N, C-alpha and C positions, 0 to 999 in steps of 0.2 A: 619567433615566440609562438607556442601553441595557444589556441583560443578556446574559451569556454563561453557558452551562452546560457544565462539563467533567466527563466521566465516565471511569471505568476507570483512575484513578490516573495521570493525565497529569502529566508533570514540572512542578514548581511554576513554572519560568520562564515557561510559557505563561500562567498566571494573572497573574504579575507584569506581563508585557507588555500583556495585555488591560486590566488595572487601570490601568496608566499611560496607556493610550489612552482612558480614560474609561468603561470597561465595569464594571458591577457583576457580579462573578464568583462563581459557586457551583461548588464542586468536590465530586464524589462518588467514592469508591474503586471501586465496582462498576459492572457494566453494568445496564441497565434493559430490561425486556421492553416490548412495544409499548404496552400500556395505561399502564404507569407512565411511559414516555417521553413520551407525549402529555400526561399530566398535568403532568409536570415542565417541559415546554416552554411552559407558559402565560406569555406575556409575554417570551419569550426570543428574541433575534435571532440569536445565534451558538451553535452546538453543537459541542463537541469530543468525539470518541470514539476508541476504538482498534478492535480487531477483533471484540469480542463483541456490542456494541449494534447492532441492526438498524434502519436508517432506511428504513422501507417507504413505499410510495405512500400508505398510510393515514395514516402519521405526517405526511407532507408536506401532505396534503390537510387534515388536522385542525388544522394550525398554520400558517396563511398568513403570520404575522408572521416566521416563521423565514426568515432571509436567506441564511445560509451554514452549511455543515458542514465542519469540519476533521477529516479522518481522520489521527490522529497515528500513522501507520504507513505501510507501502507500499501494501497492498491496499485496494481500495474496493468489493469484491464484497458487503460488508455494507450497502451503500447502493444504493437503487434510483436509479441515475443518471439514467435517462430521466424518471422521475417528478419527481425533483428539478429537472431542467432545465425541464420543463414548468411546474413551480410557481415558477420563477424563483429557485431555491435554488442558489447556487454551491457547488461541492465542491472542496476542496483536499486534497492528501495530501503525504507526504514520500517522494518516489521515490528519494532518494539518501542520506538522513541516516544510516541504519543499515547501509549497505552494508558498510563495513569490519568492523563487529561480526559480521555474519553470515559474512563470508569467513573471519575469524580462527577462528570456532567450527568451520566446516567443515574447515579445515586441521587444527585440533587433533583433531577427531574422526577424521579419516583416519589420523593418526599413532597415536592411541590404539587404533583398531581393528586397524591393521596390526601393532601390537606386542602385541595381545591384553591390553592393560593392564586392561580391565574385569574379565576373569576372574582376573588376578593380584591385583587389588585385593580382589575378593570373597573369594578364597581366604585372603588374609592377614588380612582382618577376621574370618574364621571360624576363624583360628588355625592355618592350614595354610601351611607354607613350601614354595612351589612354584617354585623357581629353575630355569627351563628356557628354552631358546631355541626350543622346538618351536612351530611356527606363527607365530613372530614375525619380521617382515620390516621392512626399511627401505622408505621410499616413494620414495627416489631411484631413477630408472630405470624406475619403474612407470608404467603408462598410466592417466591420469584421463580419464573421459568426462563432460562437462558437458552436461546437458540443459537448455537455456534460457540463451542467451548475452546476457542483458541487463546491467544495471548490476552485479549481484552475480556472475553467471556470468563475465563478462569480467574483473572484477578478481581473482576466484579463479584464473582462467586464468593471469594474470601472476604471481601469487605462487606458485602451484603449480609453474610452470616455473622460478621462481627457486630452488625447493627441489630441482630436478633431475627433476621429473616430465615425462613426455611428455603433451601435452594434446590431446584430441579434443573437439569440441563439435558439438551439433546444435541448430538453431533453425529455426522455421518461416519466419523472415525471413532474407534473405541478409546476415548481419552481417559486418563487417570482422574478420578474424582478428587478434588481438594477439600480438606476439612470434612464436613458432614454432607456435602452435596450428593445428590442422588441422580444417577443416570436414568433417563427414560428410554424405553426401547423404541419409541416412535414419536414423531412430532404430535400426532393426535393425542397420545397419552399426556404429553406435557401440557397441551392446550386445555385438556379437560381437568387438569389438577391445579394449574397455576392461577394465581389471582392477578399477577402482573407478568406480562410477557415482553421480553426485550430481545431484539435481533442483533446479532454480532457475527454475521456470516461474511464470507469473502466474496470477491467479485467474479467468480467463475460463472460461465454462461448458464450452467444448470440451475443456478439460483434465481434466474429471472422469473418473475411471477410466482415466487415461492409462497407468498402470502396474499390470499385473495378472499373472496366472499365465503368460500367454504371454511377456510381457517378461522376467520373472524367469528363465524357462526358456531364453531366448535369451542370457542373460548367461553369461560364461565361468565354468566351475566354480571355486569358492572365491573368487569376487569379493566385493567390499565394496559396500554400498549406503547412500546417504544421502538423506534428504528433509528439507530445511529450507525448503520452499516453501509448499504448501497440503496440508491433511490429506486432502481429497477426491480427490487425485490418485492415491493408492496404495491397492490392495487389501491390507489388513493380514492377512487370512486367508491369502492367497497368499504374502505375505512370510514369515509364520510357518512355513508348510509347507516353504518352500525353505531356511529357516534350520535347521529340525529335520532336514531331509534331508542337510544339509551342503553343498548346492549353493551357498548364499550363506554366506560365512565370517563375516560380521559386518555389522551395520547400525546406523545412527544415525538416529533419528526425532525431530524437534522439533515436528511439527504432526500433528494427529489429526482424523479426520472429525467427532468430537464431543468437545468440550473443556469441562471444568468452567467454570461462569460465575464463581464466586467463589473467592478465595484460600482454600485449605484444604479445598475440596470434594473428595469422593472421585473418584479417577481409575480408570477401568476400560479395559483394553486386552488384546487377545490376545497382545500382544508382551511383556507383563510376564514377568520371570523367565527369559527366553531367554538362552542363552550368547552372549557377545561382542556384546551389544545395548545401545546407549546410548539411553535415553529421557530427553528433556528437555521441560519444560513450556512450549513455545512461547517460548523465551528467546533465539532466534538474534540478535535485534536488541536484547536487553535488557541493554545496558551503560549505566552512568551517562553516559558520553560520548554514546552514541547517543540516549538518551532526552532528554538536555538539548538536543542539536542538533535533534531532531525537534520538541520543544516550542517552541524558538526559531523554527524555520523555519515551521511551520504556523501558529503564532500570528501571526507576521509577515505571512503571506499573508492571514489573516483581518482583521488591522488595516488592511492596504493596501486590501483590498476595501471595508471599512467606511468608510474615510476618503476614498478617491478612486475607487472603482469598478474598481480594477485587478484583472484576472482572469488575469494571467500564471501559467501552469502549472495553471490550473483543469482538472479532468478532465472537466467536462461543459458548460462554457460557452465561447463564443468567446474567444480570448485577446486582451485589449486592455490597453494602458497608454498613458495620455496624460500626457506630461511638461509641466511648466510650471504656472503658476497664473493664476487670473483671478478676477473678482468672484464667480463662482458656477459650479457644475458640476452637470450631471445625467447619469444613466446610464439609457439606455432599452434594456431587453431586450424584443425583439419577435419576432413570427413573421417568418420569412425570406421575405418576398414583395416584389415590386418597389414602389418609391415611398414606403416608410415614412419613410426619412430625409428625403426631399424635403418630405413633409407636416410632419414635425417641425420642420424648419428654417423652413418657412413660418410655422408657429405662433410660433416664436421671433421672427421679423421682425414679425409682426402685433402682438406685445406690446412692440415698441420696443427689442428687444435685437439686438446683433450677435453672430455666432459668432466667438469668438476662437481656438478650436482644436477639432478634432474627429477622432476615430478610430472606424472601423467595422470589425468583423470578423464573419464568419458561420461557423456550424458546423451542418451538417445543416438542421434545421427552424428554427433560431434565428439571429437577428442581434442584435448588441450594439453600441451606439453610446454613446461617452462624449463629452460636449460641454461646452466651456467657453464662457461667455457674458460679456458686458461689464458686466452690472449684476445686482443681486440678483434672484432668480427670483420673479416675481409669483405668488401662489397661483392666479390664474386660468390662468396658463400651465401650471402643474403639473396642474390639473384637466383642461385640454384635452388634454394629452399622455396622461394616464391614460385618457381617454375614447377614444383611438384604438382601433379594433377589433383592431388587431394587437398592442397592448401586452400584455406578460406581466408585467413589473414595471418601475416607475419609481422611481428613487432620487435624491433631491436631496442635494447636499453644500454 
């Protein structure tokens, strides 16, 4: 029976789907470091993680039986995608499933910060009745600047506009504006015009240190700031200084450069205790609805890959889906050089089989072909296909 290992408290629906597909599933609540992960992957074909576990090149090299990794989250920067592809390990994530949850949290935090409800709450818990409108504002008519106009940023744009906000956005790519949103030609332009700035960028290395002292200084006085994207994007020392100076009127931060590995571990941040600052433990996408949908979506991708070699929405392998059924199927991941598919098909013919259906796609240095044939696959054919010098991984179904 093939085995799957699920880490970091992934929703139970993932284990249920993998079990029903014939996998023996082991689930652990926490993340694993590199050495423990290598040990735990002995005999495991599918790995499910969230954001804490690091799948390094050393892990991929140490466990050649590993066939696929599911990132039960949006980001995949915790996985060495190049090493995984070179080792024939498919990687899948959930690019859409928690979008609504993150957007709702961002909107809630914008309202809370604009009304200074954090300070009112703390005062009342301390026994002080502070009923005042000082510093409290509606968000209607105010200008929201969205940095990163992907799935989350664009949906936030629509809902914020429905609440009466004016929306600006900036993205490295030329994205289609939704509703009445206006694209800014530069980050500086957005910072100088927006009254609330919220970050929704991805985890690419080029975004490290994107927001520091210079960017905070360019923001309008008494602006609000939110980061629900990646912890390494923001200089928290600079944010602290601008909050204490009063230049930034409030902030909400859900992600941090260094985050505790286990539930209940100590949390350290220079942002603790600051006025009108909301700190949350990386829970932007942590609603029961989102976690269920992520579990269902990523587990489904892993099952489709294990059953039929389907790589639709894989983040590191060529996207291939072959519909229909036949007597047998094999998937050949190979180096992207001329003539590989012709040689593979010739081997199929030499072993007395016809090709009933075939799809090939390439991505960078890799090609991926899924082939249906007219009869069960002879062991000699599989041996010959694996012996091709360009073969990275061969899977028979």
